[in-house]
Structures are given as C-alpha cells and as structure tokens.
All heavy atoms as an XYZ file, in Angstrom:
775
protein
N      -3.746    -72.892     23.755
C      -2.944    -73.226     22.657
C      -3.056    -72.155     21.588
O      -4.022    -71.446     21.528
C      -3.295    -74.589     22.104
O      -4.493    -74.562     21.446
N      -2.020    -72.045     20.755
C      -2.112    -71.147     19.664
C      -1.361    -71.735     18.453
O      -0.579    -72.662     18.595
C      -1.479    -69.758     20.008
C       0.047    -69.729     20.035
C       0.675    -69.078     18.931
C       0.795    -70.308     21.029
C       2.032    -69.078     18.912
C       2.151    -70.234     20.986
C       2.793    -69.604     19.930
N      -1.671    -71.203     17.296
C      -1.130    -71.704     16.047
C       0.175    -71.039     15.732
O       0.233    -69.826     15.668
C      -2.129    -71.571     14.869
O      -3.342    -72.185     15.241
C      -1.619    -72.159     13.602
N       1.239    -71.796     15.546
C       2.549    -71.225     15.182
C       2.616    -70.862     13.692
O       3.107    -69.823     13.353
C       3.678    -72.173     15.523
C       3.748    -72.400     17.043
C       5.016    -71.697     14.983
C       4.736    -73.472     17.469
N       2.007    -71.704     12.860
C       2.005    -71.413     11.446
C       0.684    -71.780     10.775
O       0.002    -72.711     11.204
C       3.192    -72.132     10.742
O       2.937    -73.525     10.744
N       0.395    -71.031      9.759
C      -0.797    -71.281      8.991
C      -0.541    -70.831      7.511
O       0.103    -69.835      7.314
C      -1.955    -70.508      9.537
C      -3.288    -70.744      8.794
C      -4.494    -70.228      9.546
N      -4.927    -71.288     10.472
C      -5.557    -71.112     11.589
N      -5.784    -69.896     12.002
N      -5.898    -72.091     12.328
N      -1.013    -71.627      6.563
C      -0.769    -71.312      5.166
C      -2.163    -71.079      4.513
O      -3.090    -71.815      4.702
C      -0.082    -72.457      4.427
C       0.071    -72.159      2.963
C       1.311    -72.712      5.078
N      -2.183    -69.979      3.694
C      -3.408    -69.588      3.012
C      -3.170    -69.600      1.516
O      -2.089    -69.145      1.093
C      -3.860    -68.217      3.427
C      -4.076    -68.015      4.916
C      -3.017    -67.562      5.690
C      -5.277    -68.272      5.513
C      -3.231    -67.393      7.084
C      -5.474    -68.110      6.833
C      -4.446    -67.667      7.615
O      -4.608    -67.487      9.003
N      -4.122    -70.072      0.745
C      -4.021    -69.970     -0.695
C      -4.514    -68.632     -1.167
O      -5.420    -68.066     -0.500
C      -4.822    -71.101     -1.374
C      -4.241    -72.487     -1.133
O      -2.979    -72.600     -1.120
O      -4.982    -73.423     -0.889
N      -3.961    -68.120     -2.271
C      -4.437    -66.898     -2.838
C      -4.966    -67.135     -4.248
O      -4.721    -68.149     -4.829
C      -3.297    -65.826     -2.924
O      -2.382    -66.195     -3.912
C      -2.617    -65.647     -1.579
N      -5.753    -66.176     -4.780
C      -6.313    -66.380     -6.134
C      -5.262    -66.438     -7.252
O      -5.557    -66.904     -8.311
C      -7.203    -65.150     -6.328
C      -7.387    -64.553     -5.013
C      -6.262    -64.963     -4.137
N      -4.074    -65.950     -7.018
C      -3.075    -65.838     -8.078
C      -2.004    -66.961     -7.979
O      -0.852    -66.767     -8.326
C      -2.364    -64.507     -7.997
C      -3.330    -63.363     -8.158
C      -2.998    -62.525     -9.308
C      -4.059    -61.425     -9.386
N      -3.896    -60.589    -10.472
N      -2.359    -68.118     -7.536
C      -1.471    -69.279     -7.351
C      -0.288    -69.047     -6.488
O       0.760    -69.652     -6.600
C      -0.971    -69.680     -8.751
O      -2.005    -70.095     -9.594
N      -0.422    -68.117     -5.555
C       0.517    -67.868     -4.507
C      -0.001    -68.415     -3.211
O      -1.196    -68.652     -3.058
C       0.851    -66.381     -4.386
C       1.577    -65.681     -5.460
C       1.677    -64.210     -5.199
C       3.003    -66.240     -5.604
N       0.888    -68.621     -2.267
C       0.495    -68.981     -0.911
C       0.989    -67.882      0.002
O       2.032    -67.310     -0.224
C       1.061    -70.344     -0.501
C       0.447    -71.517     -1.179
C       0.922    -72.787     -0.580
O       2.114    -72.914     -0.227
N       0.115    -73.781     -0.487
N       0.294    -67.667      1.103
C       0.662    -66.759      2.177
C       0.918    -67.654      3.379
O      -0.009    -68.336      3.853
C      -0.410    -65.731      2.443
C      -0.180    -64.842      3.673
C       1.001    -63.939      3.379
C      -1.388    -64.063      4.000
N       2.168    -67.654      3.846
C       2.500    -68.410      5.033
C       2.633    -67.434      6.173
O       3.449    -66.459      6.078
C       3.796    -69.204      4.840
N       1.903    -67.657      7.289
C       1.983    -66.733      8.438
C       2.505    -67.491      9.654
O       2.012    -68.550      9.965
C       0.548    -66.181      8.724
C       0.518    -65.420      9.979
N      -0.322    -65.764     11.027
C       1.205    -64.298     10.435
C      -0.173    -64.878     12.023
N       0.745    -64.033     11.687
N       3.569    -66.982     10.217
C       4.181    -67.551     11.427
C       4.086    -66.558     12.570
O       4.264    -65.361     12.420
C       5.651    -67.885     11.174
C       5.902    -68.953     10.170
C       5.994    -68.679      8.859
C       6.002    -70.298     10.612
C       6.218    -69.635      7.909
C       6.253    -71.291      9.677
C       6.356    -70.962      8.324
O       6.576    -71.970      7.429
N       3.784    -67.081     13.738
C       3.772    -66.274     14.969
C       4.667    -66.988     15.986
O       4.284    -68.002     16.556
C       2.344    -66.166     15.489
C       2.222    -65.248     16.688
O       3.244    -64.930     17.325
O       1.067    -64.859     17.021
N       5.822    -66.405     16.244
C       6.807    -67.007     17.141
C       6.826    -66.404     18.532
O       7.782    -66.477     19.267
C       8.202    -66.995     16.533
C       8.348    -67.866     15.317
C       8.581    -67.320     14.061
C       8.207    -69.219     15.458
C       8.721    -68.137     12.997
C       8.347    -70.045     14.358
C       8.605    -69.503     13.095
N       5.733    -65.745     18.913
C       5.670    -65.008     20.155
C       6.054    -65.874     21.361
O       6.745    -65.388     22.234
C       4.251    -64.503     20.365
C       3.985    -63.789     21.668
C       4.640    -62.562     21.928
C       3.160    -64.318     22.627
C       4.449    -61.937     23.138
C       2.977    -63.676     23.875
C       3.621    -62.464     24.099
O       3.445    -61.821     25.313
N       5.671    -67.111     21.415
C       5.870    -67.927     22.586
C       7.106    -68.862     22.476
O       7.303    -69.711     23.350
C       4.641    -68.743     22.939
C       3.516    -67.788     23.395
C       2.347    -68.593     23.903
N       1.332    -67.608     24.352
C       0.044    -67.792     24.118
N      -0.400    -68.808     23.460
N      -0.790    -66.910     24.589
N       7.876    -68.735     21.396
C       8.984    -69.587     21.170
C      10.307    -68.840     21.559
O      10.382    -67.617     21.454
C       9.115    -70.027     19.738
C       7.980    -70.928     19.194
C       8.253    -71.344     17.806
C       7.729    -72.134     20.072
N      11.262    -69.616     21.969
C      12.586    -69.018     22.347
C      13.611    -69.212     21.235
O      14.639    -68.502     21.238
C      13.092    -69.639     23.673
C      12.114    -69.384     24.783
N      11.965    -68.168     25.357
C      11.303    -70.243     25.421
C      11.080    -68.268     26.334
N      10.653    -69.499     26.388
N      13.378    -70.178     20.373
C      14.260    -70.403     19.195
C      13.446    -71.073     18.096
O      12.350    -71.533     18.381
C      15.519    -71.184     19.537
C      15.212    -72.544     20.131
O      14.589    -73.349     19.408
O      15.542    -72.788     21.281
N      14.044    -71.164     16.927
C      13.363    -71.762     15.755
C      13.030    -73.244     15.957
O      11.998    -73.730     15.541
C      14.162    -71.574     14.540
N      13.958    -73.957     16.646
C      13.721    -75.351     16.950
C      13.293    -76.185     15.734
O      13.931    -76.040     14.725
N      12.269    -76.933     15.873
C      11.847    -77.849     14.816
C      11.243    -77.101     13.672
O      11.047    -77.610     12.595
C      10.839    -78.907     15.351
C       9.539    -78.240     15.890
C      11.492    -79.824     16.357
C       8.478    -79.230     16.205
N      10.904    -75.794     13.867
C      10.328    -74.982     12.790
C      11.395    -74.523     11.799
O      11.065    -74.020     10.756
C       9.604    -73.788     13.379
C       8.419    -74.131     14.261
S       7.110    -75.025     13.416
C       6.566    -73.850     12.193
N      12.662    -74.605     12.120
C      13.754    -74.057     11.303
C      13.713    -74.598      9.863
O      13.796    -73.847      8.913
C      15.145    -74.323     11.948
N      13.569    -75.913      9.711
C      13.571    -76.537      8.353
C      12.372    -76.075      7.544
O      12.498    -75.681      6.350
C      13.596    -78.050      8.463
N      11.217    -76.072      8.173
C       9.962    -75.602      7.491
C      10.135    -74.095      7.069
O       9.818    -73.728      5.993
C       8.768    -75.773      8.342
C       7.476    -75.253      7.709
C       6.261    -75.355      8.571
O       6.191    -76.279      9.425
O       5.397    -74.518      8.418
N      10.636    -73.297      7.995
C      10.765    -71.898      7.759
C      11.746    -71.667      6.596
O      11.518    -70.809      5.745
C      11.244    -71.196      8.987
C      11.213    -69.658      9.011
C       9.846    -69.169      8.707
C      11.664    -69.154     10.383
N      12.840    -72.381      6.572
C      13.872    -72.286      5.510
C      13.219    -72.575      4.173
O      13.398    -71.839      3.174
C      15.072    -73.171      5.795
C      16.037    -73.120      4.657
N      16.971    -72.104      4.521
C      16.302    -73.968      3.646
C      17.727    -72.303      3.462
N      17.326    -73.446      2.912
N      12.522    -73.690      4.131
C      11.832    -74.114      2.863
C      10.786    -73.021      2.413
O      10.724    -72.672      1.263
C      11.144    -75.428      3.098
C      10.483    -75.998      1.811
C       9.868    -77.362      2.085
O      10.495    -78.190      2.833
O       8.775    -77.642      1.555
N       9.987    -72.541      3.374
C       8.967    -71.576      3.010
C       9.558    -70.239      2.504
O       9.075    -69.676      1.515
C       8.085    -71.279      4.280
O       7.529    -72.543      4.704
C       6.969    -70.337      3.974
N      10.627    -69.756      3.176
C      11.157    -68.474      2.793
C      11.944    -68.528      1.457
O      12.250    -67.487      0.889
C      12.083    -67.905      3.911
O      13.130    -68.832      4.160
C      11.260    -67.586      5.171
N      12.282    -69.728      0.997
C      12.964    -69.859     -0.261
C      12.055    -70.335     -1.429
O      12.498    -70.590     -2.508
C      14.151    -70.795     -0.097
C      15.262    -70.220      0.713
N      15.240    -70.215      2.070
C      16.362    -69.563      0.287
C      16.347    -69.557      2.468
N      17.013    -69.159      1.426
N      10.773    -70.471     -1.126
C       9.755    -70.879     -2.128
C       9.306    -69.640     -2.912
O       8.733    -68.701     -2.285
C       8.632    -71.565     -1.498
C       7.552    -72.096     -2.511
O       7.654    -71.831     -3.681
O       6.623    -72.747     -2.008
N       9.530    -69.589     -4.220
C       9.177    -68.434     -5.006
C       7.680    -68.169     -5.106
O       7.238    -67.076     -5.435
C       9.679    -68.569     -6.429
C      11.237    -68.617     -6.502
C      11.816    -67.276     -6.163
O      11.396    -66.283     -6.617
N      12.901    -67.336     -5.361
N       6.865    -69.127     -4.763
C       5.375    -68.956     -4.861
C       4.768    -68.768     -3.456
O       3.565    -68.881     -3.314
C       4.784    -70.188     -5.531
C       5.214    -70.253     -7.011
C       4.282    -71.173     -7.765
C       4.657    -71.170     -9.187
N       3.678    -70.480    -10.032
N       5.592    -68.440     -2.475
C       5.045    -68.245     -1.106
C       5.572    -66.929     -0.588
O       6.704    -66.619     -0.640
C       5.524    -69.389     -0.198
O       5.109    -70.660     -0.710
C       4.958    -69.203      1.226
N       4.609    -66.136     -0.077
C       4.897    -64.858      0.614
C       4.845    -65.239      2.113
O       3.854    -65.784      2.553
C       3.907    -63.813      0.311
C       4.145    -62.503      1.148
C       3.875    -63.468     -1.186
N       5.939    -64.989      2.829
C       6.038    -65.399      4.220
C       6.019    -64.163      5.130
O       6.731    -63.223      4.929
C       7.330    -66.139      4.484
O       7.408    -67.248      3.532
C       7.408    -66.691      5.886
N       5.106    -64.188      6.063
C       4.943    -63.105      7.066
C       5.265    -63.711      8.437
O       4.727    -64.746      8.797
C       3.530    -62.518      7.077
C       3.278    -61.891      5.676
C       3.389    -61.520      8.182
C       1.870    -61.437      5.512
N       6.199    -63.082      9.183
C       6.604    -63.625     10.484
C       6.472    -62.555     11.559
O       7.033    -61.479     11.431
C       8.102    -64.048     10.438
C       8.276    -65.089      9.292
C       8.531    -64.659     11.741
C       9.711    -65.433      9.001
N       5.704    -62.894     12.588
C       5.613    -62.077     13.750
C       6.645    -62.518     14.753
O       6.876    -63.745     14.929
C       4.201    -62.167     14.342
C       3.120    -61.639     13.484
C       1.770    -61.698     14.197
O       1.567    -60.993     15.175
O       0.935    -62.501     13.690
N       7.272    -61.569     15.461
C       8.326    -61.874     16.434
C       9.482    -62.568     15.739
O      10.074    -63.526     16.202
C       7.792    -62.691     17.613
C       6.647    -62.073     18.260
C       5.289    -62.288     18.038
C       6.672    -61.027     19.256
N       4.572    -61.441     18.798
C       5.351    -60.673     19.573
C       7.722    -60.340     19.882
C       5.024    -59.704     20.523
C       7.386    -59.405     20.818
C       6.076    -59.082     21.135
N       9.868    -62.070     14.575
C      10.952    -62.657     13.723
C      12.355    -62.643     14.395
O      13.160    -63.415     13.964
C      10.972    -61.936     12.344
N      12.570    -61.724     15.324
C      13.916    -61.706     15.893
C      14.272    -63.055     16.584
O      15.437    -63.361     16.724
C      14.041    -60.532     16.923
C      13.137    -60.572     18.124
C      11.747    -59.929     17.809
O      11.537    -59.356     16.751
O      10.844    -60.076     18.655
N      13.266    -63.780     16.964
C      13.484    -65.105     17.580
C      14.109    -66.134     16.567
O      14.880    -66.950     16.946
C      12.153    -65.653     18.129
C      11.693    -64.756     19.298
C      12.291    -67.123     18.576
C      10.322    -65.003     19.718
N      13.805    -65.913     15.287
C      14.257    -66.855     14.273
C      15.151    -66.205     13.195
O      15.386    -66.762     12.140
C      13.059    -67.599     13.578
C      12.305    -68.446     14.547
C      12.144    -66.565     12.948
N      15.664    -65.013     13.501
C      16.423    -64.227     12.494
C      17.612    -65.007     11.914
O      18.021    -64.822     10.754
C      16.830    -62.890     12.983
C      17.820    -62.913     14.099
C      18.130    -61.445     14.566
C      19.049    -61.484     15.769
N      19.269    -60.187     16.303
N      18.214    -65.919     12.684
C      19.361    -66.692     12.224
C      18.962    -67.670     11.099
O      19.827    -68.180     10.395
N      17.707    -67.957     10.947
C      17.209    -68.887      9.929
C      16.765    -68.160      8.711
O      16.651    -68.729      7.597
C      16.047    -69.695     10.524
C      15.456    -70.721      9.504
C      16.484    -70.462     11.778
N      16.525    -66.895      8.775
C      15.914    -66.084      7.700
C      16.970    -65.650      6.664
O      18.106    -65.421      7.005
C      15.244    -64.871      8.263
C      14.132    -65.114      9.266
C      13.556    -63.796      9.756
C      13.026    -66.013      8.587
N      16.530    -65.556      5.402
C      17.479    -65.043      4.392
C      17.818    -63.580      4.684
O      16.986    -62.821      5.244
C      16.695    -65.207      3.083
C      15.270    -65.271      3.474
C      15.234    -65.844      4.883
N      19.007    -63.152      4.273
C      19.385    -61.741      4.396
C      18.535    -60.830      3.584
O      18.229    -59.705      3.965
C      20.853    -61.510      4.092
C      21.779    -62.191      5.098
O      21.430    -62.279      6.249
N      22.898    -62.645      4.626
N      18.183    -61.273      2.369
C      17.364    -60.486      1.456
C      15.881    -60.629      1.910
O      15.155    -61.498      1.438
C      17.517    -60.898      0.028
C      16.875    -59.934     -0.949
O      16.230    -58.952     -0.518
O      17.032    -60.151     -2.151
N      15.460    -59.796      2.820
C      14.093    -59.809      3.350
C      13.636    -58.409      3.618
O      14.414    -57.492      3.854
C      13.982    -60.624      4.585
C      14.802    -60.125      5.751
C      14.692    -61.017      6.998
N      15.400    -60.573      8.087
C      16.613    -60.979      8.506
N      17.215    -61.950      7.792
N      17.176    -60.464      9.559
N      12.349    -58.251      3.563
C      11.682    -56.905      3.909
C      11.265    -57.003      5.349
O      10.484    -57.858      5.710
C      10.571    -56.618      2.975
C       9.810    -55.313      3.180
C      10.745    -54.136      2.999
C       8.643    -55.224      2.240
N      11.829    -56.156      6.181
C      11.464    -56.113      7.575
C      10.631    -54.883      7.896
O      10.990    -53.738      7.563
C      12.754    -56.037      8.461
O      13.587    -57.163      8.139
C      12.397    -56.047      9.947
N       9.448    -55.128      8.480
C       8.557    -54.041      8.839
C       8.457    -54.096     10.413
O       8.052    -55.109     10.967
C       7.164    -54.186      8.230
C       7.271    -54.325      6.721
C       6.235    -53.054      8.674
C       5.976    -54.702      6.029
N       8.843    -52.990     11.010
C       8.794    -52.878     12.461
C       7.667    -51.975     12.848
O       7.568    -50.876     12.291
C      10.131    -52.352     13.003
O      11.210    -53.176     12.585
C      10.141    -52.301     14.538
N       6.823    -52.408     13.721
C       5.656    -51.655     14.199
C       5.907    -51.246     15.631
O       6.124    -52.086     16.484
C       4.336    -52.419     14.073
C       4.154    -52.966     12.632
C       3.166    -51.588     14.554
C       3.033    -53.893     12.481
N       5.908    -49.936     15.836
C       6.008    -49.432     17.201
C       4.803    -48.578     17.535
O       4.009    -48.187     16.647
C       7.266    -48.516     17.370
O       7.239    -47.492     16.370
C       8.542    -49.312     17.210
N       4.591    -48.353     18.801
C       3.395    -47.666     19.255
C       3.829    -46.399     20.091
O       4.036    -46.478     21.267
C       2.546    -48.575     20.093
O       1.390    -47.925     20.547
N       3.993    -45.222     19.387
C       4.429    -44.076     20.123
C       3.375    -43.576     21.147
O       3.721    -42.893     22.129
C       4.667    -43.001     19.045
C       4.107    -43.552     17.826
C       3.867    -45.012     18.000
N       2.078    -43.936     20.912
C       1.039    -43.567     21.870
C      -0.040    -44.688     21.738
O       0.027    -45.558     20.884
C       0.438    -42.234     21.542
O      -0.379    -42.256     20.385
N      -1.027    -44.592     22.598
C      -2.079    -45.597     22.608
C      -2.848    -45.676     21.273
O      -3.323    -46.704     20.878
C      -3.066    -45.315     23.753
C      -4.031    -46.422     24.000
C      -4.901    -46.187     25.223
O      -4.339    -45.831     26.273
O      -6.093    -46.382     25.124
N      -2.952    -44.548     20.599
C      -3.748    -44.472     19.347
C      -2.937    -44.335     18.108
O      -3.472    -44.085     17.046
C      -4.706    -43.289     19.417
C      -5.654    -43.422     20.611
O      -6.134    -44.488     20.886
N      -5.988    -42.317     21.283
N      -1.614    -44.499     18.179
C      -0.798    -44.358     17.019
C       0.088    -45.587     16.818
O       0.476    -46.243     17.748
C       0.170    -43.151     17.165
C      -0.497    -41.817     17.167
C       0.537    -40.678     17.281
O       1.430    -40.760     18.123
N       0.397    -39.677     16.461
N       0.384    -45.877     15.525
C       1.329    -46.942     15.161
C       2.307    -46.339     14.150
O       1.873    -45.640     13.223
C       0.614    -48.149     14.511
C      -0.440    -48.797     15.440
C       0.214    -49.391     16.708
N      -0.747    -49.986     17.578
C      -1.340    -49.358     18.580
N      -1.087    -48.099     18.851
N      -2.203    -49.974     19.400
N       3.547    -46.673     14.299
C       4.582    -46.214     13.368
C       5.190    -47.421     12.712
O       5.676    -48.354     13.390
C       5.669    -45.426     14.183
C       6.835    -44.901     13.399
C       6.446    -43.857     12.334
C       7.862    -44.295     14.319
N       5.239    -47.429     11.400
C       5.786    -48.537     10.646
C       7.143    -48.070     10.056
O       7.202    -47.026      9.442
C       4.866    -48.966      9.482
C       3.766    -49.915      9.862
C       2.791    -49.305     10.788
C       3.098    -50.478      8.601
N       8.183    -48.849     10.308
C       9.479    -48.605      9.734
C       9.803    -49.759      8.796
O       9.719    -50.940      9.218
C      10.564    -48.505     10.861
O      10.136    -47.547     11.778
C      11.922    -48.100     10.312
N      10.267    -49.475      7.599
C      10.586    -50.463      6.580
C      12.064    -50.561      6.354
O      12.725    -49.522      6.266
C       9.928    -50.088      5.266
C       8.436    -49.916      5.305
C       7.786    -48.882      5.960
C       7.435    -50.694      4.724
N       6.419    -49.019      5.807
C       6.171    -50.091      5.032
C       7.439    -51.796      3.893
C       4.960    -50.620      4.559
C       6.273    -52.301      3.482
C       5.026    -51.778      3.773
N      12.595    -51.737      6.239
C      14.003    -51.972      5.930
C      14.101    -53.082      4.873
O      13.661    -54.195      5.155
C      14.813    -52.252      7.181
C      16.212    -52.658      6.834
N      17.184    -51.707      6.435
C      16.831    -53.846      6.821
C      18.290    -52.353      6.178
N      18.138    -53.613      6.402
N      14.786    -52.839      3.750
C      15.018    -53.806      2.733
C      16.413    -54.360      2.914
O      17.388    -53.570      3.002
C      14.882    -53.227      1.335
N      16.567    -55.658      3.004
C      17.851    -56.287      3.279
C      18.622    -56.738      2.004
O      19.666    -57.282      2.135
N      18.051    -56.511      0.816
C      18.731    -56.956     -0.406
C      17.961    -56.522     -1.617
O      16.917    -55.814     -1.486
N      18.420    -56.890     -2.789
C      17.830    -56.358     -4.047
C      16.352    -56.782     -4.245
O      15.552    -55.966     -4.768
C      18.729    -56.963     -5.150
C      19.490    -58.071     -4.533
C      19.586    -57.737     -3.061
N      16.018    -57.989     -3.931
C      14.636    -58.432     -4.118
C      13.699    -57.676     -3.214
O      12.606    -57.222     -3.594
C      14.441    -59.965     -3.913
C      15.139    -60.736     -5.055
O      15.148    -60.280     -6.184
N      15.713    -61.831     -4.676
N      14.087    -57.508     -1.950
C      13.188    -56.824     -0.998
C      13.143    -55.316     -1.293
O      12.122    -54.687     -1.080
C      13.625    -57.081      0.457
O      15.000    -56.711      0.612
N      14.171    -54.785     -1.911
C      14.165    -53.364     -2.339
C      13.156    -53.177     -3.460
O      12.449    -52.179     -3.491
C      15.549    -52.897     -2.767
C      16.467    -52.690     -1.606
C      17.878    -52.226     -2.038
C      18.795    -52.090     -0.802
N      20.129    -51.725     -1.164
N      13.082    -54.164     -4.358
C      12.075    -54.098     -5.452
C      10.673    -54.089     -4.899
O       9.793    -53.370     -5.357
C      12.281    -55.249     -6.453
C      13.505    -55.116     -7.322
C      13.628    -56.372     -8.168
C      14.965    -56.402     -8.860
N      15.142    -57.610     -9.688
N      10.427    -54.965     -3.937
C       9.105    -55.029     -3.303
C       8.811    -53.710     -2.600
O       7.665    -53.205     -2.738
C       9.067    -56.218     -2.292
C       7.748    -56.126     -1.446
C       9.206    -57.552     -2.989
N       9.773    -53.183     -1.900
C       9.542    -51.908     -1.177
C       9.243    -50.794     -2.178
O       8.348    -49.929     -1.961
C      10.739    -51.589     -0.349
C      10.455    -50.569      0.761
S      11.701    -50.584      2.051
C      12.764    -49.264      1.483
N       9.946    -50.761     -3.319
C       9.632    -49.773     -4.349
C       8.285    -49.872     -4.907
O       7.539    -48.899     -5.089
C      10.687    -49.849     -5.464
C      12.065    -49.374     -5.049
C      13.149    -49.756     -6.080
O      12.843    -50.300     -7.139
O      14.357    -49.461     -5.751
N       7.804    -51.115     -5.129
C       6.458    -51.388     -5.635
C       5.417    -50.903     -4.637
O       4.394    -50.323     -4.991
C       6.277    -52.824     -6.001
C       6.935    -53.227     -7.235
C       6.634    -54.704     -7.534
C       7.340    -55.149     -8.784
N       7.106    -56.549     -9.170
N       5.655    -51.198     -3.368
C       4.697    -50.768     -2.304
C       4.712    -49.258     -2.257
O       3.631    -48.672     -2.040
C       5.149    -51.385     -0.946
C       4.931    -52.826     -0.736
C       5.578    -53.345      0.517
C       3.446    -53.195     -0.763
N       5.822    -48.609     -2.346
C       5.862    -47.159     -2.291
C       5.105    -46.564     -3.475
O       4.376    -45.569     -3.321
C       7.316    -46.644     -2.306
C       7.395    -45.213     -2.181
N       7.499    -44.342     -3.254
C       7.405    -44.407     -1.093
C       7.565    -43.093     -2.841
N       7.494    -43.052     -1.506
N       5.269    -47.146     -4.675
C       4.582    -46.617     -5.884
C       3.063    -46.715     -5.735
O       2.332    -45.885     -6.216
C       4.983    -47.419     -7.128
C       6.412    -47.033     -7.565
O       6.952    -46.017     -7.118
O       7.016    -47.832     -8.349
N       2.567    -47.697     -5.008
C       1.096    -47.892     -4.900
C       0.506    -47.058     -3.756
O      -0.694    -46.838     -3.714
C       0.734    -49.399     -4.662
O       1.335    -49.830     -3.444
C       1.180    -50.235     -5.813
N       1.354    -46.577     -2.837
C       0.824    -45.781     -1.743
C       1.080    -44.330     -1.926
O       0.537    -43.509     -1.157
C       1.500    -46.174     -0.387
O       2.946    -45.992     -0.521
C       1.204    -47.664     -0.087
N       1.805    -43.887     -2.951
C       2.083    -42.454     -3.157
C       0.905    -41.747     -3.764
O       0.036    -42.289     -4.301
C       3.343    -42.327     -4.041
C-alpha cells in the first residue's frame, strides 16, 4: 500500500499538501479534495504524476518537470500557467540567482 495524500503543517501557518498519483488512472474520488486543496490560499500543493489529474487542476499553476538525461543528472523545467505562478517563479529565481 502507499499513501495518495499527506498534509504537513508548517511554522508559518501554512500547510503543505503532497499528492502522489503514480498508481491512479484518474482523479476519481480525490477530485473534490484536490479541488479544495488547490484553491486554499493557506495550502501549498505538490503533486507527483499530475498529468493523471490535470483536468482537475487550476490553469494558474507552477509546473516543474524533472527529466533524467543520464543516470547522474536531473534537468528541471519550469512553466508558469498564470499570473500567480509567474510571481512564485520570479521569487524562486530571485533567491537562486
């Protein structure tokens, strides 16, 4: 068995919701929970294998794709889908430069 979702509290009154849809074929009964979580201003939602549930996700989202060009390398590609995710991406860029 594996956990599909888990919620963690953070020190700044935010929650981190982590979903792993690796073994699912569609959002199913998770669709309502996922919709609620992704629209909660106090929750940061991270989804693995998100293409399975992309029809449930908001358009304004930050998508990070991880590929493996070799056994020892990982390539991260970032895509902002709207104004809020663009702001997040800009903040992340400012802290990594």
